[in-house]
PyMOL CGO cylinders between C-alpha atoms (Angstrom):
from pymol import cmd
from pymol.cgo import CYLINDER

trace = [
    CYLINDER, 36.61, -19.55, -28.20, 35.58, -23.59, -28.10, 0.3, 1, 1, 1, 1, 1, 1,
    CYLINDER, 35.58, -23.59, -28.10, 32.69, -25.30, -26.38, 0.3, 1, 1, 1, 1, 1, 1,
    CYLINDER, 32.69, -25.30, -26.38, 33.89, -28.85, -24.79, 0.3, 1, 1, 1, 1, 1, 1,
    CYLINDER, 33.89, -28.85, -24.79, 31.29, -31.68, -22.87, 0.3, 1, 1, 1, 1, 1, 1,
    CYLINDER, 31.29, -31.68, -22.87, 31.93, -32.14, -19.70, 0.3, 1, 1, 1, 1, 1, 1,
    CYLINDER, 31.93, -32.14, -19.70, 30.59, -34.88, -17.75, 0.3, 1, 1, 1, 1, 1, 1,
    CYLINDER, 30.59, -34.88, -17.75, 29.94, -34.30, -13.82, 0.3, 1, 1, 1, 1, 1, 1,
    CYLINDER, 29.94, -34.30, -13.82, 29.77, -37.52, -11.19, 0.3, 1, 1, 1, 1, 1, 1,
    CYLINDER, 29.77, -37.52, -11.19, 29.76, -37.35, -7.58, 0.3, 1, 1, 1, 1, 1, 1,
    CYLINDER, 29.76, -37.35, -7.58, 32.35, -39.12, -5.93, 0.3, 1, 1, 1, 1, 1, 1,
    CYLINDER, 32.35, -39.12, -5.93, 32.29, -39.64, -2.16, 0.3, 1, 1, 1, 1, 1, 1,
    CYLINDER, 32.29, -39.64, -2.16, 32.88, -35.71, -1.36, 0.3, 1, 1, 1, 1, 1, 1,
    CYLINDER, 32.88, -35.71, -1.36, 33.84, -34.64, -4.04, 0.3, 1, 1, 1, 1, 1, 1,
    CYLINDER, 33.84, -34.64, -4.04, 32.69, -33.71, -7.86, 0.3, 1, 1, 1, 1, 1, 1,
    CYLINDER, 32.69, -33.71, -7.86, 35.26, -34.96, -10.52, 0.3, 1, 1, 1, 1, 1, 1,
    CYLINDER, 35.26, -34.96, -10.52, 34.91, -33.20, -14.01, 0.3, 1, 1, 1, 1, 1, 1,
    CYLINDER, 34.91, -33.20, -14.01, 35.87, -35.07, -17.25, 0.3, 1, 1, 1, 1, 1, 1,
    CYLINDER, 35.87, -35.07, -17.25, 36.11, -33.35, -20.32, 0.3, 1, 1, 1, 1, 1, 1,
    CYLINDER, 36.11, -33.35, -20.32, 34.62, -35.99, -23.01, 0.3, 1, 1, 1, 1, 1, 1,
    CYLINDER, 34.62, -35.99, -23.01, 36.71, -34.53, -26.25, 0.3, 1, 1, 1, 1, 1, 1,
    CYLINDER, 36.71, -34.53, -26.25, 40.14, -34.18, -24.49, 0.3, 1, 1, 1, 1, 1, 1,
    CYLINDER, 40.14, -34.18, -24.49, 40.03, -36.67, -21.44, 0.3, 1, 1, 1, 1, 1, 1,
    CYLINDER, 40.03, -36.67, -21.44, 40.90, -34.39, -19.30, 0.3, 1, 1, 1, 1, 1, 1,
    CYLINDER, 40.90, -34.39, -19.30, 39.68, -34.88, -15.60, 0.3, 1, 1, 1, 1, 1, 1,
    CYLINDER, 39.68, -34.88, -15.60, 39.88, -32.34, -12.31, 0.3, 1, 1, 1, 1, 1, 1,
    CYLINDER, 39.88, -32.34, -12.31, 37.80, -32.26, -9.02, 0.3, 1, 1, 1, 1, 1, 1,
    CYLINDER, 37.80, -32.26, -9.02, 35.60, -29.69, -6.92, 0.3, 1, 1, 1, 1, 1, 1,
    CYLINDER, 35.60, -29.69, -6.92, 34.17, -29.98, -3.69, 0.3, 1, 1, 1, 1, 1, 1,
    CYLINDER, 34.17, -29.98, -3.69, 31.21, -28.46, -5.76, 0.3, 1, 1, 1, 1, 1, 1,
    CYLINDER, 31.21, -28.46, -5.76, 29.66, -28.85, -8.76, 0.3, 1, 1, 1, 1, 1, 1,
    CYLINDER, 29.66, -28.85, -8.76, 30.75, -24.77, -9.67, 0.3, 1, 1, 1, 1, 1, 1,
    CYLINDER, 30.75, -24.77, -9.67, 34.43, -25.67, -8.14, 0.3, 1, 1, 1, 1, 1, 1,
    CYLINDER, 34.43, -25.67, -8.14, 34.62, -28.85, -10.27, 0.3, 1, 1, 1, 1, 1, 1,
    CYLINDER, 34.62, -28.85, -10.27, 33.35, -26.45, -13.25, 0.3, 1, 1, 1, 1, 1, 1,
    CYLINDER, 33.35, -26.45, -13.25, 35.87, -24.22, -12.96, 0.3, 1, 1, 1, 1, 1, 1,
    CYLINDER, 35.87, -24.22, -12.96, 38.90, -26.15, -11.76, 0.3, 1, 1, 1, 1, 1, 1,
    CYLINDER, 38.90, -26.15, -11.76, 38.05, -28.32, -15.34, 0.3, 1, 1, 1, 1, 1, 1,
    CYLINDER, 38.05, -28.32, -15.34, 38.13, -24.84, -17.15, 0.3, 1, 1, 1, 1, 1, 1,
    CYLINDER, 38.13, -24.84, -17.15, 41.23, -24.36, -15.85, 0.3, 1, 1, 1, 1, 1, 1,
    CYLINDER, 41.23, -24.36, -15.85, 42.36, -28.09, -16.61, 0.3, 1, 1, 1, 1, 1, 1,
    CYLINDER, 42.36, -28.09, -16.61, 41.34, -27.49, -20.05, 0.3, 1, 1, 1, 1, 1, 1,
    CYLINDER, 41.34, -27.49, -20.05, 43.10, -24.37, -20.51, 0.3, 1, 1, 1, 1, 1, 1,
    CYLINDER, 43.10, -24.37, -20.51, 46.43, -25.81, -19.27, 0.3, 1, 1, 1, 1, 1, 1,
    CYLINDER, 46.43, -25.81, -19.27, 46.15, -28.98, -21.60, 0.3, 1, 1, 1, 1, 1, 1,
    CYLINDER, 46.15, -28.98, -21.60, 45.90, -26.69, -24.80, 0.3, 1, 1, 1, 1, 1, 1,
    CYLINDER, 45.90, -26.69, -24.80, 48.53, -24.19, -23.73, 0.3, 1, 1, 1, 1, 1, 1,
    CYLINDER, 48.53, -24.19, -23.73, 50.74, -26.96, -23.39, 0.3, 1, 1, 1, 1, 1, 1,
    CYLINDER, 50.74, -26.96, -23.39, 49.85, -29.52, -25.67, 0.3, 1, 1, 1, 1, 1, 1,
    CYLINDER, 49.85, -29.52, -25.67, 50.78, -29.40, -29.86, 0.3, 1, 1, 1, 1, 1, 1,
    CYLINDER, 50.78, -29.40, -29.86, 47.52, -28.42, -31.45, 0.3, 1, 1, 1, 1, 1, 1,
    CYLINDER, 47.52, -28.42, -31.45, 48.16, -31.10, -34.17, 0.3, 1, 1, 1, 1, 1, 1,
    CYLINDER, 48.16, -31.10, -34.17, 47.32, -34.11, -30.98, 0.3, 1, 1, 1, 1, 1, 1,
    CYLINDER, 47.32, -34.11, -30.98, 44.52, -32.99, -30.22, 0.3, 1, 1, 1, 1, 1, 1,
    CYLINDER, 44.52, -32.99, -30.22, 40.99, -33.76, -32.34, 0.3, 1, 1, 1, 1, 1, 1,
    CYLINDER, 40.99, -33.76, -32.34, 37.60, -32.58, -31.47, 0.3, 1, 1, 1, 1, 1, 1,
    CYLINDER, 37.60, -32.58, -31.47, 35.43, -31.32, -34.52, 0.3, 1, 1, 1, 1, 1, 1,
    CYLINDER, 35.43, -31.32, -34.52, 32.31, -31.90, -32.94, 0.3, 1, 1, 1, 1, 1, 1,
    CYLINDER, 32.31, -31.90, -32.94, 30.94, -32.80, -29.94, 0.3, 1, 1, 1, 1, 1, 1,
    CYLINDER, 30.94, -32.80, -29.94, 30.00, -36.25, -29.15, 0.3, 1, 1, 1, 1, 1, 1,
    CYLINDER, 30.00, -36.25, -29.15, 26.60, -37.19, -28.86, 0.3, 1, 1, 1, 1, 1, 1,
    CYLINDER, 26.60, -37.19, -28.86, 25.30, -38.05, -25.19, 0.3, 1, 1, 1, 1, 1, 1,
    CYLINDER, 25.30, -38.05, -25.19, 22.14, -40.19, -25.09, 0.3, 1, 1, 1, 1, 1, 1,
    CYLINDER, 22.14, -40.19, -25.09, 21.23, -42.40, -21.31, 0.3, 1, 1, 1, 1, 1, 1,
    CYLINDER, 21.23, -42.40, -21.31, 19.50, -46.08, -22.51, 0.3, 1, 1, 1, 1, 1, 1,
    CYLINDER, 19.50, -46.08, -22.51, 17.31, -47.80, -19.36, 0.3, 1, 1, 1, 1, 1, 1,
    CYLINDER, 17.31, -47.80, -19.36, 17.82, -51.19, -18.71, 0.3, 1, 1, 1, 1, 1, 1,
    CYLINDER, 17.82, -51.19, -18.71, 16.38, -53.41, -15.01, 0.3, 1, 1, 1, 1, 1, 1,
    CYLINDER, 16.38, -53.41, -15.01, 19.13, -53.17, -12.43, 0.3, 1, 1, 1, 1, 1, 1,
]
cmd.load_cgo(trace, "trace")
């Protein structure tokens, strides 16, 4: 088992889920649906892609910054 970092963005009526380490993207009408869909997309990606073609030794560091808008 491997943990992956997922970022969710609301785009119109959908939540878009992006796997940071692999660049895999999916969507759903709810966050739960998007989470289920990205999990399936990651599993399919890992099944179809040779192991030497992906690298995910460590999870990325994610942070935020405040700026004046």
